[in-house]
N, C-alpha and C positions, 0 to 999 in steps of 0.2 A: 504493500500500500504506500503510495507516494502522496505526502501531504503538501499541498500547494499553499494554503492559507491556514494560519493558526491564530485563533483569537483566545487570549489568555487573561482571565480575571478582569475583564473590561467593565468599567463603570462609566456611565455617561449620563449627565443631567442636561436639561434644557430649560432655561428660564427658572431655575431653582427646583424643577420637578425631575425626579429620576426617571430615565428611560430604560437604562440597563444597569443591573447590579450583579457584578461578578459573573459575567457570562463567559462560557468557554465553548469553542467549536473548532474542530479540525475539518478542513475542506479537502477532500481527496481528488486527485487528478482524474479527469475523464468521467466525472459524474455530474448530474444535474441536481442542484439543491433549490428547493422552493422555500421562501420565507413568507409566511402569512400572518395576518393580524389586522385589526381594525385600523381605520384611518387615524393617524396621530400616534400609533403605537411605537413608531421608531424604525420602520423598515428602511426608509430612505436614509435616515441618519446612520444606520448600520452600514449600508452600502457606501456612504460617503466616508465613513471611517476606514473601511477596507481599501478605498481608493486613495486615501491620504488627503482628502479635501478638508476634513476636520479630524481632530485627534480625540482619543479617549481622555476622560479626566483622570482615570487610573487604569492600569493594566497595559497590555501590549497587543499589537497586531503585527504578525510577521508574514512576509511573503517569501516562500522558499528559504526560510531561515534568516532573512534580513528584516529587521524591525522597521516598520514604516515610521518616518519622522525622526529616526535616529540614524540608521545605516543609509536610508534613502528617503527622499521626500515623496516621490510617487512610485508606485509599482510599474514595472515595464511590461509591455506586451499585453495590456488590458484593453478590452473593448467595453465601452461604458455607455449606458443610457440611464441618466438620472435627471429628473425634472424634464424640461423641454429644451433640447439643444437649440442654440442660436444659429441662424443661417444668414447668408447674404441674400437679401430679399429679391434683388434685381438680377440674380444669376439663376441659371437652370440647375436642376438637380445634379447633373453631371459636373457642371462648372464648380458647384459647391464642394463636391467630393474631390475634385481635382485640386482645389485650393488646399484642402485638408491633407491630401496625399503628399503635397510638396514639403510639408513639415518634416517628414521622416525620409521621403524620397526612396521608399523601398518597393513601391508597386508602380506599374505602368497603366496607361489608359485601358488596355485590354482587360486588366483585372478589375478596374472600376466598372467597365461596361458589363462584364460577366456577373459581377455582384449585383448590379442593378437589375439585371434580367432575373436573377435567382429570386429576388424578393418581389418581383412583379412591377418594376418601374421601367419605363421606356428611356434608355440612355440617350436616345437621339432626339427626344422631345425638346422643343424650344420654349416650353412653358416655364415661366419664372416661378421660383419657389413661393413668392408672395401670393401666387394664385393657386397653390397646392391645397388640396383638401387636408383635413387632419390625418386621415389615413395615409395619404401620400407622404406627408411629413414624417409620420411614424416609420414608414418603410425606408425613408432616407436616413433616419436615425439608426435603424438597424444596419443599413449599408455601412455607415461610418464605423460601426462597432465591430464589423466582421471583415471588412474589405482587405485589411492588412494581415489576415490570418491570425488575429490576436488569439492567444492560447487560453486566456481567462476572460469570460464575458460576464459583466455585472449589469443586469438588465432589470430596471425598475419599471414594471408594467409594460413589457414589450408588445403586448397584444392590444394595448389601448387604441381605440378608434379604428381598428381594422375590421373589415367585413368578414363574414364567416369563411369565405373561400381563402382570403388572405391569412386568417388565423390558422387554418389547416396547413397552408403553405409554410408559414413560419414555424409551426410546431414540428413539422417534418424536417425543416431545415435544422432546427436545434438538435433534433435527434441524430441527424447525419453528422453534425459538428461534434456531438458527443462521441459518436463512433470513431471519429478521426482523432479522439483523445483530448478534445478541448474540455475545459471545466466551465460550468455555467451556473450562475446564481441568478434567480429570477423571483419576482413577486407578481402575484396576480390575485384578483378577487374571484376568478372563475375556476371552479373545481376541475373542469376538463383540462385547463392549462396546467394545473398543478399535478394532474395525473401523469404527465410525462416525466416528472421528477423522480430521481432515485431515492432521495431523502427530502423530508419536509419538516420544517421547524416552525412552530407558532410562537409569536411573542406574547407572553402571558405573565402579567404582574412583574414586569422588568426582567423576566428570564426567557431563555430560549428552551422551548419544550418540544422534544422530538415527537412527531405524530405519525411519521412513516420512516 
């Protein structure tokens, strides 16, 4: 068993109210983990801590043995959807992804085009992102999270605003990515989405409670 992410005795409060108290969780490579809980329970906060966007008040989060915030500021090779990503409104979907790809410079146009097709977006469309539907913007968010073959995916409500056909497409995509050895953490309010997970944890009274 290869542990990718290790959460150790993490405590986190928000505006004086505790969200997590001494939580512990090891995330195994090549598995899908679901995190469930009511709105405001801390799902997005947990994901932000794992990504290094915010830090625990106490405890540690390590990625492959390196403590976030100490050994490194942000984990490498993560694909992330948290909150709503910002885009350049007057550019097309492809142009937006192209701009993002230039940051690391590890993929070419062909890989961007293929990724867009996989999620159900037309890479050759001239439609500007400002005119995209919510579902199209969600597919674009999924594209940026997977197009560079990121090995760990942190996906907060990845199925949000997608129609049923697109939901099935993305579920199957995530299962394929798992088979390739990628590690996936996701949240969803839909039980059918959670059914694809190997392990499921519920946030309950500031703890992580395994329910699958």
